C-alpha positions as CSV (number, residue, x, y, z in Angstrom):
1,M,59.2,-30.4,-207.2
2,E,58.5,-27.3,-205.2
3,D,60.7,-28.3,-202.3
4,G,63.7,-29.0,-204.7
5,S,63.6,-32.8,-204.1
6,H,63.9,-35.2,-207.0
7,P,60.5,-36.4,-208.3
8,W,61.7,-40.0,-208.2
9,G,62.0,-40.1,-204.4
10,L,64.4,-42.9,-204.3
11,F,67.1,-40.5,-205.5
12,E,66.8,-38.7,-202.2
13,L,67.3,-41.8,-200.1
14,R,70.7,-41.9,-198.3
15,L,72.3,-44.5,-195.9
16,W,75.4,-43.4,-194.0
17,T,77.7,-45.7,-191.9
18,E,80.9,-44.8,-190.3
19,R,82.8,-45.0,-193.6
20,L,80.2,-45.4,-196.3
21,E,77.5,-43.6,-198.2
22,L,74.9,-45.7,-200.0
23,R,72.5,-44.1,-202.5
24,L,70.9,-44.7,-205.9
25,P,73.4,-44.0,-208.7
26,T,72.6,-41.3,-211.3
27,E,72.7,-42.2,-215.0
28,A,76.2,-40.8,-215.2
29,E,77.3,-42.8,-212.1
30,L,76.0,-46.0,-213.7
31,V,78.7,-45.5,-216.3
32,D,81.3,-45.3,-213.5
33,L,79.8,-48.4,-211.8
34,L,80.1,-50.3,-215.1
35,S,83.7,-49.3,-215.4
36,L,84.4,-50.7,-211.9
37,A,82.7,-54.0,-212.8
38,K,84.7,-54.3,-216.0
39,A,87.9,-53.7,-214.1
40,G,87.4,-56.9,-212.2
41,I,85.4,-57.9,-209.1
42,H,86.2,-61.6,-208.8
43,D,88.7,-64.2,-209.8
44,P,87.9,-65.1,-213.4
45,N,88.3,-68.8,-212.5
46,E,85.4,-68.4,-210.1
47,M,81.8,-67.3,-210.4
48,P,80.2,-65.9,-207.3
49,F,76.9,-64.9,-208.9
50,G,73.8,-67.0,-209.7
51,F,73.7,-65.4,-213.1
52,A,77.1,-65.1,-214.8
53,W,76.7,-61.6,-215.9
54,T,80.4,-60.8,-215.7
55,D,81.1,-63.5,-218.3
56,Q,79.2,-61.8,-221.0
57,P,81.2,-60.5,-224.0
58,S,81.3,-56.9,-224.9
59,P,79.1,-55.1,-225.8
60,L,76.4,-57.5,-224.5
61,M,77.8,-57.2,-220.9
62,E,77.6,-53.4,-221.1
63,R,74.1,-53.4,-222.6
64,S,72.7,-55.9,-220.1
65,F,74.2,-54.0,-217.2
66,F,72.2,-50.9,-218.1
67,Q,69.1,-52.9,-219.0
68,Y,69.2,-54.5,-215.6
69,H,69.5,-51.2,-213.7
70,W,66.9,-49.5,-215.8
71,S,64.5,-52.4,-215.4
72,T,64.7,-52.3,-211.6
73,R,63.6,-48.7,-211.7
74,A,61.0,-49.0,-214.5
75,S,59.3,-52.1,-212.9
76,W,59.4,-50.8,-209.3
77,A,56.2,-51.5,-207.4
78,A,55.5,-51.5,-203.6
79,E,54.7,-55.2,-203.8
80,N,57.8,-56.1,-205.8
81,W,60.9,-53.9,-205.6
82,N,64.7,-54.1,-205.9
83,L,66.9,-51.2,-204.8
84,D,70.5,-51.2,-206.2
85,L,72.5,-48.8,-204.3
86,G,75.9,-47.5,-205.2
87,V,78.5,-47.6,-202.4
88,W,80.9,-44.7,-201.8
89,F,84.0,-45.1,-199.6
90,E,85.9,-41.9,-198.8
91,G,84.2,-40.3,-201.7
92,R,85.0,-43.0,-204.2
93,L,82.4,-45.3,-205.8
94,V,83.5,-48.8,-204.9
95,G,80.6,-51.2,-205.5
96,N,76.9,-52.1,-205.5
97,Q,74.7,-53.2,-202.7
98,S,71.2,-54.4,-203.5
99,I,68.2,-55.1,-201.3
100,G,64.8,-56.3,-202.6
101,A,61.5,-57.7,-201.6
102,K,58.3,-59.3,-202.9
103,Q,55.0,-58.8,-201.0
104,F,57.0,-56.9,-198.3
105,K,53.8,-55.8,-196.5
106,Q,52.7,-59.4,-196.0
107,L,56.0,-61.3,-195.7
108,R,58.3,-58.7,-194.2
109,S,61.3,-60.4,-195.8
110,V,64.2,-58.9,-197.8
111,S,67.0,-60.4,-199.9
112,T,70.4,-58.9,-200.4
113,G,73.2,-59.1,-202.9
114,S,76.4,-57.2,-203.6
115,W,79.7,-56.8,-205.4
116,L,82.8,-54.8,-204.6
117,A,85.6,-53.5,-206.7
118,G,88.7,-55.7,-206.4
119,E,91.0,-53.1,-205.0
120,F,88.6,-52.4,-202.1
121,Q,88.1,-56.0,-201.0
122,G,89.6,-57.2,-197.8
123,R,88.9,-54.0,-195.9
124,G,85.6,-54.9,-194.2
125,I,83.6,-52.8,-196.7
126,G,81.5,-55.7,-197.8
127,K,80.3,-56.4,-194.3
128,E,79.7,-52.7,-193.6
129,M,77.6,-52.1,-196.7
130,R,75.5,-55.2,-196.1
131,S,75.1,-54.2,-192.4
132,A,73.8,-50.8,-193.7
133,V,70.9,-52.3,-195.7
134,L,70.1,-54.7,-192.9
135,G,69.8,-51.9,-190.5
136,F,67.7,-50.0,-193.0
137,A,65.4,-53.1,-193.5
138,F,65.0,-54.1,-189.8
139,D,65.1,-50.7,-188.1
140,H,63.4,-48.5,-190.6
141,L,61.2,-50.6,-192.9
142,G,60.1,-53.1,-190.2
143,A,61.5,-56.3,-191.8
144,W,61.2,-59.6,-189.9
145,W,63.7,-61.6,-192.0
146,A,66.6,-61.1,-194.3
147,V,67.9,-63.8,-196.7
148,S,71.0,-64.2,-198.7
149,G,73.0,-66.9,-200.5
150,S,76.6,-67.8,-201.3
151,F,78.2,-70.6,-203.2
152,V,80.0,-73.2,-201.1
153,D,83.2,-72.3,-202.9
154,N,82.9,-68.6,-201.8
155,P,84.0,-68.6,-198.1
156,A,84.5,-64.8,-198.0
157,S,80.7,-64.2,-198.6
158,A,79.8,-67.0,-196.1
159,A,82.1,-65.4,-193.5
160,V,80.3,-62.1,-193.9
161,S,76.9,-63.8,-193.3
162,R,78.1,-65.6,-190.3
163,S,79.7,-62.5,-188.8
164,L,76.4,-60.6,-189.1
165,G,74.5,-63.4,-187.3
166,Y,72.9,-65.2,-190.2
167,H,72.1,-68.9,-189.8
168,E,72.4,-71.6,-192.5
169,D,69.0,-72.2,-194.2
170,G,69.5,-75.1,-196.6
171,I,71.1,-75.8,-199.9
172,E,70.0,-75.2,-203.5
173,V,71.7,-75.9,-206.7
174,L,72.4,-73.4,-209.5
175,A,74.5,-73.6,-212.7
176,P,75.8,-70.1,-213.6
177,R,78.4,-71.5,-215.9
178,D,76.4,-74.6,-217.0
179,E,77.9,-76.6,-214.2
180,A,75.9,-77.5,-211.1
181,K,77.1,-75.7,-207.9
182,E,75.7,-75.8,-204.4
183,L,74.5,-72.5,-203.0
184,M,74.1,-72.1,-199.2
185,R,71.1,-70.1,-198.2
186,W,71.3,-67.8,-195.2
187,R,68.6,-66.4,-193.0
188,L,68.7,-63.6,-190.4
189,S,65.7,-62.8,-188.1
190,V,64.9,-59.4,-186.6
191,D,65.4,-60.9,-183.1
192,D,68.9,-62.1,-184.0
193,W,69.6,-58.7,-185.5
194,H,68.7,-57.0,-182.3
195,A,70.4,-59.6,-180.1
196,R,73.8,-57.8,-180.5
197,E,75.0,-54.3,-180.8
198,R,75.1,-53.0,-184.4
199,P,77.1,-50.2,-185.9
200,P,75.3,-46.8,-186.2
201,L,73.3,-46.1,-189.3
202,E,71.9,-42.7,-190.4
203,V,69.1,-42.7,-193.0
204,G,68.0,-39.6,-194.9
205,G,65.2,-39.0,-197.4
206,L,63.1,-42.0,-196.5
207,E,60.0,-39.8,-195.9
208,L,60.1,-38.9,-199.6
209,C,59.8,-42.5,-200.8
210,W,58.3,-44.4,-197.8
211,D,55.2,-45.4,-199.7
212,M,57.3,-47.0,-202.4
213,F,58.4,-49.9,-200.1
214,G,55.0,-51.3,-199.1
215,A,56.1,-50.9,-195.5
216,D,53.0,-49.3,-194.0
């Protein structure tokens, strides 16, 4: 483009917190992200995800990892989108934070999900990166609601939701390893988001992809 920006405007989007940078990974950085995932992001005896993608054998796991990330970009539409951001901490890629929506213009609701490399867990990074996309949704896109979910045997994820002000929103049952497990749903309103002081967030490049979010 004449101004030097990437023609796929989402590559220009940046979220900055006190310690983190969140942005769309390049093709080469997806390889690095895959390496992080393969190195271990949860106890092998537990499954924190609704779809057990980390259980897949090689090379199926690697192929499906890329197919997923490619598919979210190829199928992007203002009425149905999912943004999977890489998370950098002190210049190092440490995980993935997603935020997505369907019929955002009408429903004003977003969902989030994430994973973090094992060596970076326990430092408050998971909370900070989710807070970043919540601030993006509520304060920049005009969201009314944010939803998430955590299995009842995953207290760390539940603790992050509670600490950010989410409220319990019911139970559903999933079977990521062919065994039924209860998933706690969580919901956060824009009023609850603004009811307390939140850490500062800087957003760059949104003007180059604003129309892609259906937020007008």
